[in-house]
C-alpha positions as CSV (number, residue, x, y, z in Angstrom):
1,M,27.7,178.8,-19.1
2,R,24.5,181.0,-18.5
3,A,22.9,179.6,-21.2
4,T,23.7,175.9,-20.1
5,I,22.3,176.9,-16.4
6,S,19.2,178.5,-18.2
7,Y,18.5,175.2,-19.8
8,L,19.0,173.1,-16.8
9,V,16.6,175.1,-15.1
10,M,13.9,174.8,-17.6
11,I,14.4,171.3,-18.0
12,L,14.1,170.7,-14.2
13,L,11.0,173.1,-14.5
14,A,9.6,171.0,-17.3
15,V,10.2,167.7,-15.5
16,A,8.6,168.8,-12.2
17,L,5.5,170.1,-14.1
18,L,5.1,166.9,-16.3
19,A,6.0,164.5,-13.4
20,P,2.3,164.6,-11.9
21,F,0.7,164.2,-15.2
22,A,3.3,161.4,-16.1
23,W,2.7,159.5,-12.7
24,M,-1.6,159.9,-13.5
25,V,-1.0,158.3,-17.1
26,V,1.2,155.3,-15.3
27,A,-1.4,154.8,-12.5
28,S,-4.1,154.7,-15.1
29,L,-2.3,151.5,-16.6
30,H,-2.3,149.6,-13.6
31,P,-4.8,146.8,-12.9
32,S,-8.2,147.7,-11.6
33,K,-8.5,148.3,-7.7
34,A,-4.8,148.4,-7.3
35,A,-2.8,150.6,-5.2
36,L,-1.5,153.9,-6.3
37,P,2.0,153.2,-7.5
38,S,4.9,154.9,-5.7
39,P,7.6,156.9,-7.6
40,A,10.0,153.7,-6.9
41,H,7.4,151.2,-8.3
42,L,6.1,152.5,-11.1
43,M,5.5,149.0,-12.9
44,P,2.2,147.4,-12.6
45,P,2.0,144.6,-9.9
46,D,1.4,141.7,-12.5
47,G,4.0,143.4,-14.9
48,N,1.2,144.1,-17.7
49,W,0.1,147.5,-18.7
50,H,-3.9,147.4,-18.8
51,F,-4.7,149.6,-21.5
52,E,-8.0,148.3,-21.4
53,N,-9.1,150.4,-18.4
54,Y,-9.8,153.1,-20.9
55,V,-12.2,150.8,-22.6
56,K,-13.9,149.8,-19.4
57,V,-14.5,153.6,-18.4
58,M,-15.9,154.7,-21.5
59,T,-18.2,151.7,-21.5
60,M,-19.4,151.4,-18.0
61,P,-23.4,150.7,-18.2
62,D,-24.0,152.9,-15.3
63,I,-22.2,155.8,-16.4
64,P,-23.3,157.8,-19.4
65,F,-19.9,158.5,-20.7
66,W,-20.9,159.7,-23.9
67,R,-23.5,161.7,-23.0
68,F,-20.9,163.6,-20.5
69,L,-18.6,164.1,-23.6
70,V,-21.1,165.1,-26.1
71,N,-22.7,167.7,-23.2
72,T,-19.2,169.1,-22.6
73,S,-17.8,169.4,-26.3
74,F,-21.4,171.1,-27.3
75,V,-21.0,173.6,-24.3
76,T,-17.6,174.5,-24.8
77,V,-17.9,175.0,-28.7
78,V,-20.5,177.1,-28.3
79,V,-19.3,179.4,-25.5
80,V,-15.8,179.7,-27.4
81,I,-17.5,180.7,-30.5
82,G,-20.3,183.0,-28.6
83,Q,-17.8,184.6,-26.6
84,L,-15.2,185.3,-29.5
85,F,-18.1,187.0,-31.1
86,V,-20.0,188.9,-28.5
87,S,-16.4,190.0,-26.6
88,S,-14.9,191.2,-29.8
89,L,-17.8,193.2,-30.8
90,A,-17.8,195.0,-27.2
91,A,-14.2,195.4,-27.6
92,Y,-14.4,196.9,-30.9
93,G,-16.8,199.4,-29.9
94,F,-14.9,200.2,-26.7
95,S,-11.8,200.7,-29.2
96,R,-13.2,202.6,-32.1
97,M,-16.5,204.1,-31.7
98,H,-17.0,207.2,-29.4
99,F,-19.9,207.6,-27.7
100,W,-20.8,209.5,-24.4
101,G,-19.4,207.9,-21.2
102,R,-17.4,205.3,-23.1
103,D,-14.3,205.6,-20.8
104,L,-16.2,205.6,-17.7
105,L,-18.4,202.3,-18.9
106,F,-15.3,200.8,-19.8
107,F,-13.5,201.4,-16.5
108,L,-16.8,200.0,-14.6
109,F,-16.7,197.1,-16.8
110,I,-12.9,196.3,-16.3
111,A,-13.7,196.9,-12.5
112,T,-15.5,193.9,-12.4
113,M,-12.3,191.6,-12.9
114,M,-11.6,192.4,-9.2
115,I,-15.0,190.8,-8.1
116,P,-14.4,187.4,-7.2
117,G,-16.5,185.1,-9.2
118,Q,-18.0,183.5,-5.9
119,V,-19.4,186.7,-5.3
120,T,-21.4,187.1,-8.6
121,M,-22.1,183.3,-8.6
122,I,-25.3,183.5,-6.3
123,P,-27.0,186.5,-8.3
124,V,-26.3,184.7,-11.8
125,F,-28.0,181.5,-10.3
126,I,-31.0,183.2,-8.9
127,L,-31.4,184.9,-12.7
128,V,-30.9,181.6,-14.2
129,R,-33.6,180.1,-12.1
130,N,-36.1,182.9,-12.7
131,F,-35.5,182.4,-16.4
132,G,-36.3,178.9,-15.9
133,W,-33.3,177.5,-17.3
134,L,-32.0,175.2,-14.6
135,D,-30.7,171.9,-15.9
136,T,-30.7,173.3,-19.4
137,Y,-27.9,174.1,-22.0
138,W,-29.1,177.7,-21.7
139,A,-27.8,177.8,-17.9
140,L,-24.3,176.2,-19.1
141,I,-23.8,178.3,-22.3
142,V,-25.2,181.8,-21.7
143,P,-23.4,183.3,-18.6
144,G,-20.0,182.5,-20.3
145,L,-20.6,184.2,-23.5
146,S,-18.9,187.3,-21.9
147,S,-16.0,188.1,-20.1
148,A,-14.3,191.4,-19.0
149,F,-10.9,189.8,-19.4
150,A,-11.8,188.8,-23.1
151,I,-13.0,192.4,-23.9
152,F,-10.1,193.7,-22.1
153,L,-7.6,191.8,-24.0
154,L,-9.2,192.2,-27.3
155,R,-9.7,196.0,-27.0
156,Q,-6.0,196.6,-26.3
157,F,-5.3,194.5,-29.3
158,F,-7.6,196.7,-31.6
159,L,-6.1,199.9,-30.4
160,G,-2.9,198.6,-32.0
161,I,-4.6,198.5,-35.5
162,P,-3.8,201.7,-37.6
163,K,-6.7,203.8,-37.9
164,E,-5.7,204.8,-41.4
165,L,-6.9,201.1,-42.3
166,S,-10.5,201.8,-41.1
167,E,-10.6,205.3,-42.7
168,A,-9.4,203.6,-45.9
169,A,-12.3,200.8,-45.7
170,R,-14.6,203.6,-45.0
171,L,-13.8,205.5,-48.2
172,D,-14.4,202.1,-49.9
173,G,-18.0,202.2,-48.7
174,C,-17.5,199.8,-45.5
175,G,-19.8,200.5,-42.4
176,D,-18.8,200.1,-38.7
177,F,-19.8,196.3,-38.8
178,G,-17.7,196.0,-42.1
179,I,-14.8,197.5,-40.8
180,Y,-15.0,195.4,-37.5
181,W,-15.7,192.1,-39.7
182,W,-13.4,192.6,-42.9
183,V,-10.6,194.6,-41.5
184,A,-10.2,194.4,-37.6
185,L,-11.0,190.5,-37.1
186,P,-8.6,189.5,-39.5
187,L,-6.0,191.4,-38.0
188,T,-6.5,189.9,-34.4
189,K,-6.0,186.4,-35.4
190,P,-3.4,186.0,-32.6
191,A,-5.4,187.4,-29.8
192,L,-8.6,185.4,-30.8
193,A,-6.6,182.2,-30.8
194,T,-5.2,183.1,-27.4
195,L,-8.8,184.2,-26.2
196,A,-10.2,180.8,-27.8
197,A,-7.4,178.7,-25.8
198,F,-8.1,180.5,-22.5
199,S,-12.2,180.1,-22.9
200,F,-11.8,176.4,-23.8
201,V,-9.7,175.4,-21.1
202,A,-11.9,177.5,-18.4
203,T,-15.3,176.1,-19.9
204,W,-14.0,172.4,-20.4
205,T,-12.6,172.1,-16.8
206,D,-15.4,174.0,-15.2
207,F,-16.7,172.2,-12.4
208,F,-18.7,174.2,-10.1
209,W,-20.9,175.9,-12.1
210,P,-22.3,172.6,-14.1
211,L,-22.7,171.0,-10.8
212,L,-24.8,173.9,-9.6
213,V,-27.3,174.4,-12.3
214,T,-27.7,170.8,-13.5
215,S,-29.4,168.1,-11.6
216,S,-30.0,165.1,-14.0
217,M,-27.6,163.0,-15.3
218,E,-28.2,163.9,-18.9
219,M,-27.0,167.2,-18.4
220,R,-24.1,166.5,-16.5
221,T,-20.5,167.5,-18.3
222,L,-17.2,165.5,-18.0
223,E,-15.7,167.3,-14.9
224,V,-18.9,166.4,-12.7
225,G,-18.8,163.3,-14.2
226,L,-15.4,162.8,-12.5
227,S,-17.3,162.6,-9.1
228,V,-19.9,160.4,-10.6
229,F,-16.8,157.9,-11.6
230,K,-15.3,158.2,-8.0
231,D,-18.8,157.3,-6.4
232,S,-19.4,154.3,-8.7
233,F,-16.1,152.9,-8.2
234,G,-16.4,153.3,-4.3
235,G,-13.8,155.9,-4.1
236,T,-11.0,153.5,-3.9
237,N,-10.5,152.1,-7.5
238,W,-7.8,154.8,-8.2
239,P,-6.5,153.1,-11.6
240,L,-10.1,153.6,-13.2
241,Q,-10.0,157.0,-11.6
242,M,-6.9,158.0,-13.0
243,T,-8.3,156.9,-16.1
244,A,-11.1,159.1,-16.3
245,A,-9.0,162.0,-15.3
246,V,-6.5,161.4,-18.2
247,I,-9.4,161.1,-20.7
248,V,-10.9,164.5,-19.4
249,L,-7.4,166.2,-20.0
250,I,-6.5,164.9,-23.3
251,P,-8.6,167.5,-25.1
252,V,-7.2,170.4,-23.0
253,L,-3.6,169.2,-23.7
254,I,-4.4,169.0,-27.5
255,V,-5.7,172.5,-27.7
256,F,-2.7,173.9,-25.8
257,L,-0.3,172.3,-28.2
258,F,-2.1,173.7,-31.0
259,T,-2.4,176.9,-29.7
260,Q,0.4,177.7,-27.4
261,R,2.5,179.4,-30.1
262,F,0.0,182.0,-30.0
263,F,0.0,183.0,-26.4
264,T,3.3,184.9,-26.3
265,R,2.5,186.7,-29.5
266,G,-1.3,187.5,-28.6
267,I,-0.7,188.9,-25.2
268,A,2.8,190.6,-26.2
269,L,0.8,192.6,-28.7
270,T,-2.3,193.7,-26.8
271,G,0.4,195.4,-24.5
272,M,1.2,197.7,-27.1
273,K,-1.1,200.5,-26.0
């Protein structure tokens, strides 16, 4: 009986979470400039599903959709790879290497997680401007290469790896970087996959920072491009607006489906120590 109730509750939660996305997909298939469908009238008024809306959005002459997609893909891939490398190096140092003030430095580093991003956004923007990086890929990529949360997550995972493995590798001639690369990293795949998924979603869906540091249409990302879509449609063409939103969300859903099995394992294992 308890299992049945649990399944019913989970089904209801799943329906409640999926309903907005399903409604958005249905709205995207309505005729251009049609009104938003109500839950009681999901069928298009003319009785036909308009899949051509997706082609129309991707080939609009005034909107560089493919440029937005290339910018977002390039920035996201570089940030994810860079953040994994930089954060794992820092996390390995905080977990395995001994130096004066290590714990105090880690405490101060973790304390930055308590500072809202809006507080640090202005100083980071001034730094980026002084470097002359505004409206370039540098401004979109470099600030995202390090994350206090990523370092904390990976450090906790590194602490769970037996020290005997590192000592055995050192006896075989491995240095610190060799132990990090050949011993520690292969054992942290669940945590790396979890971090990669978080980083991908955060970077792909970031709106405010790309809006702040880019000014030309050629450097805009898809999230910022959504507002351009809205303006070009006059703000009332909801089917095409929903079509653009679905296109932006599809990569996030794909990444989530492929990596969601690592979430529980990765986060659970980081809590071992």
